[in-house]
C-alpha positions in Angstrom: 98.0 102.2 147.8 101.5 101.0 146.6 100.8 99.0 143.5 103.0 96.2 142.5 101.3 94.7 139.4 99.9 96.8 136.6 98.0 95.7 133.4 98.0 98.1 130.5 95.3 97.5 127.9 96.5 98.9 124.6 100.0 98.4 126.0 101.6 98.4 122.6 100.0 101.5 121.3 101.0 105.2 121.3 100.5 105.9 125.0 100.8 102.3 126.3 104.2 101.9 124.8 105.4 104.8 126.9 103.5 103.8 130.0 105.1 100.4 130.2 108.8 101.5 130.6 107.7 104.3 133.0 106.0 101.8 135.3 109.0 99.4 134.9 111.4 102.1 135.9 109.5 102.4 139.1 110.0 98.8 140.0 106.5 97.6 139.0 105.6 94.4 137.3 103.8 95.4 134.1 101.6 93.4 131.8 101.2 95.1 128.4 98.1 93.7 126.7 97.3 94.1 123.0 94.0 93.2 121.3 95.4 89.8 120.5 95.9 89.3 124.2 92.5 90.5 125.3 89.7 92.2 123.4 88.1 94.9 125.7 84.7 94.3 124.0 84.7 90.7 125.2 83.6 90.8 128.9 84.4 87.2 129.6 88.0 87.6 128.2 88.5 90.8 130.1 87.4 89.2 133.4 89.4 86.0 132.8 92.5 87.9 132.0 92.4 90.1 135.1 91.7 87.1 137.3 94.8 85.4 136.0 97.1 88.5 136.2 95.8 89.8 139.5 96.8 93.4 138.9 96.5 96.2 141.4 96.0 98.7 138.6 94.5 98.4 135.2 95.1 101.2 132.7 92.7 101.2 129.8 94.3 102.8 126.8 92.2 100.7 124.3 90.1 102.9 122.2 88.6 103.5 118.8 90.2 106.8 118.1 89.6 107.6 114.4 87.3 110.6 114.9 85.8 110.8 111.4 85.3 107.0 111.2 83.4 107.1 114.4 80.8 109.2 112.6 80.3 106.4 110.1 80.7 103.5 112.6 79.0 104.8 115.8 78.1 101.3 117.1 81.8 100.3 117.0 82.8 103.5 118.7 80.4 102.9 121.6 81.2 99.2 121.7 84.9 99.9 122.2 85.0 103.3 124.0 81.9 102.8 126.2 81.0 99.1 126.6 84.7 98.2 126.6 85.2 100.7 129.4 82.3 99.1 131.3 83.6 95.6 131.0 87.1 96.7 132.2 85.5 98.6 135.1 83.4 95.6 136.2 86.5 93.3 136.0 88.5 95.9 138.0 85.7 95.9 140.7 85.9 92.1 140.9 89.7 92.1 141.1 89.7 95.0 143.5 92.0 96.9 141.2 92.2 100.6 140.4 90.6 101.3 137.0 92.4 104.0 135.0 90.5 105.3 132.0 92.1 107.6 129.4 89.7 110.1 128.0 89.8 113.2 125.7 89.3 116.9 125.3 86.7 116.1 122.7 84.1 115.6 125.5 83.7 119.4 125.3 82.0 121.5 122.7 84.6 124.4 122.7 82.1 127.1 123.2 83.5 128.2 126.6 86.4 129.9 124.9 88.7 129.4 127.9 90.5 126.4 129.3 88.2 123.7 130.6 88.5 122.5 134.2 87.5 119.2 135.6 84.3 120.9 137.0 83.1 121.9 133.5 80.2 119.9 132.1 81.0 117.9 128.9 78.9 118.5 125.8 80.5 116.5 123.0 80.0 117.5 119.4 80.9 114.2 117.7 80.4 110.5 118.2 83.9 109.9 119.4 83.5 112.5 122.2 80.1 111.1 123.1 81.5 107.5 123.3 84.4 108.6 125.5 82.1 110.5 127.8 79.8 107.5 128.0 82.9 105.5 129.0 83.7 108.0 131.7 80.2 107.7 133.2 80.3 103.9 133.1 83.7 103.8 134.8 82.4 106.1 137.5 79.4 103.9 138.0 81.0 100.5 138.0 84.6 100.9 139.3 84.7 101.5 143.1 88.2 102.9 142.6 88.8 104.9 139.4 91.1 107.4 137.9 89.9 109.2 134.8 92.5 111.2 132.9 91.5 113.6 130.0 94.2 114.6 127.6 94.6 116.3 124.3 96.3 115.9 120.9 98.5 113.0 121.7 101.7 112.2 119.7 104.4 109.6 120.6 107.2 107.6 119.1 105.1 104.5 118.6 102.4 106.4 116.8 98.7 105.6 117.0 98.0 102.3 115.3 94.4 103.2 115.1 95.2 106.2 113.0 98.3 104.9 111.2 100.7 107.4 112.6 100.5 110.7 114.4 100.1 114.4 113.5 103.8 115.2 113.7 104.9 112.3 111.4 102.1 113.0 108.9 103.2 116.7 108.6 106.8 115.7 108.1 106.0 112.9 105.6 103.8 115.1 103.5 106.3 117.9 103.6 109.1 115.6 102.4 106.9 114.4 99.6 106.7 118.0 98.4 102.9 118.2 98.9 101.3 121.4 100.0 100.0 121.3 103.5 96.6 122.7 104.4 96.1 122.8 108.2 93.2 124.1 110.2 93.9 127.3 112.1 90.6 127.9 114.0 90.9 125.1 116.5 93.0 125.6 119.6 94.3 122.8 121.8 97.4 121.6 123.7 99.4 119.0 121.8 100.7 116.5 124.4 103.7 114.2 124.2 102.9 110.7 125.4 106.1 110.4 127.3 105.2 113.4 129.4 101.7 112.1 129.9 103.0 108.6 130.9 105.3 110.1 133.6 102.4 112.1 135.0 100.2 109.0 135.1 102.9 107.2 137.0 102.8 110.0 139.6 99.0 110.0 139.7 98.4 106.3 140.7 97.8 107.3 144.3 95.1 109.7 143.2 91.4 109.1 142.6 88.8 110.9 140.5 89.0 113.0 137.4 92.1 114.9 136.2 93.1 116.9 133.1 96.7 116.2 132.1 98.3 117.9 129.1 101.5 119.8 128.3 101.0 123.5 129.0 100.2 126.3 126.7 98.0 126.3 123.6 98.1 126.6 119.8 96.1 125.9 116.7 96.8 122.8 114.5 98.4 125.2 112.0 100.7 126.7 114.6 101.7 123.2 115.7 102.4 122.2 112.2 104.6 125.2 111.6 106.6 124.5 114.8 107.0 120.8 113.7 108.5 121.9 110.4 110.8 124.5 112.1 112.0 122.0 114.7 112.7 119.3 112.1 114.4 121.8 109.8 112.0 120.9 106.9 110.9 123.4 104.3 107.2 123.2 103.2 104.4 125.2 101.8 101.9 125.2 104.7 98.6 127.2 104.4 96.2 127.9 107.3 92.6 127.1 106.4 89.3 127.1 108.3 87.5 124.0 109.7 84.7 124.5 107.2 87.2 124.6 104.3 88.8 121.4 105.4 85.4 119.6 105.3 85.9 116.8 107.9 82.9 114.6 108.6 83.0 115.0 112.4 82.6 118.3 114.1 85.5 119.4 116.4 85.5 121.9 119.2 87.0 125.2 118.3 88.7 125.5 121.7 89.5 122.4 123.7 92.4 123.5 125.9 92.3 121.7 129.3 93.2 123.3 132.6 95.0 120.9 135.0 93.3 122.3 138.2 93.3 118.9 139.8 97.1 118.5 139.4 97.5 122.0 140.9 95.4 121.2 143.9 97.5 118.0 144.5 100.7 120.1 144.4 102.0 118.5 141.3 104.1 120.7 139.0 102.6 121.3 135.5 103.9 119.4 132.5 106.4 121.2 130.3 105.2 123.7 127.7 104.1 122.1 124.4 107.0 123.6 122.3 109.6 122.1 124.7 107.7 118.8 124.6 107.8 118.8 120.8 111.6 119.5 120.9 112.0 116.5 123.2 110.0 114.3 120.9 111.9 115.4 117.8 115.2 114.7 119.6 114.0 111.3 120.8 112.8 110.6 117.3 116.2 111.3 115.8 117.9 109.2 118.4 115.6 106.3 117.7 116.1 106.6 113.9 119.9 106.5 114.3 119.7 103.5 116.6 117.5 101.7 114.2 119.7 102.5 111.2 122.8 101.2 113.0 121.0 98.0 114.0 119.8 96.8 110.6 121.3 96.3 107.1 121.1 99.3 104.8 117.9 98.8 102.9 115.5 101.3 101.3 112.7 102.0 103.8 109.2 103.1 103.0 107.6 106.2 104.7 105.1 105.5 107.4 101.5 105.3 106.5 99.8 108.6 107.1 96.6 109.8 108.6 94.3 112.7 108.3 96.4 115.6 109.5 93.3 117.3 110.7 93.2 115.0 113.8 
C-alpha cells in the first residue's frame, strides 16, 4: 500500500508532533488531530471524523500515560487506552484504513531478565500496562489491517502533555533549581527519542503485525539521568535509589528492554544507540531554544512544569 492520507490522533503530542513532519516530508497529506478535534473515547466522533477525512492510515497516539495516576483512575485508563483503541480500530475497519496503535514496554513484567521479543507473552504489573495490552488485543480483533508498535521511555521536544514534560526536561529543571536528584537505579530500559521513532514508523507503514521499536542499548533511569546532565553540561547532586525507596504507587518492571526482532527480519537497520539519540535531542533542544529566543521579545520565562522523574 502506498498511503496518501494519514490521520494522527494525538497529533500535537510528544510523538505525534514528530510524526507529522516525518510524514509530510514523504509527500503525504497529514491530518493532526488533538482531543479538541476528536475524542477517541467518543465512538461516533471517531467514526464521523474518519469518514470525513478518508485516511489510508490512522496512527493512534492518544493515550492516558500517567502511570501512577492510572492506578487511581483505572476506569479512565481503560476508557482511553483500551476502549479508545477499540473505537479507532472499528472506524479504521469501516474506512478500510490501516490502524497503527502505539503501545509500551510496560506490557511486560520484567522477570525475563533479557530483552523481550515480539513473541514473548505480556504480563503487565500495573493498570497502565494492562490497559495498553487490552488496547493491543482489541486492535488485533477489530482492525483487519493493523500495525502495533511497542516502544519505551519516550522523550521528545514537544514533551508529553499528559505528564507535563518529559524525563530529560525534568532532570534538567530540578538540577538547575539546585534540588538533589534521587533516581531509581534498579529498572533497566531503552530511552527512545521520538524523532527516531517517528522516522522508523514512517518506514514501517508497509508492514503489518507487531513490532518493537526503540533506540538500541539499555540503561537504568539513574544512568540515563547522569548522561543527561553530562550532555547538557549541568552539575547536580544525583543519587541512585531503589524502586522500593522511591515508593511510587504503580509497580514497574525491573527489566523492560525490547528486542527489535521484527525490524531485523524485515531487513531494517536498528535505530541509533540511546546515548547518540540523547545527544541529538540535546542538540535539537538547544537549536529550538535559540530560534525561539530570537523570534520573541526578551522576557523572563518560567521553567516548564515538571513530572515525576520516576516515569
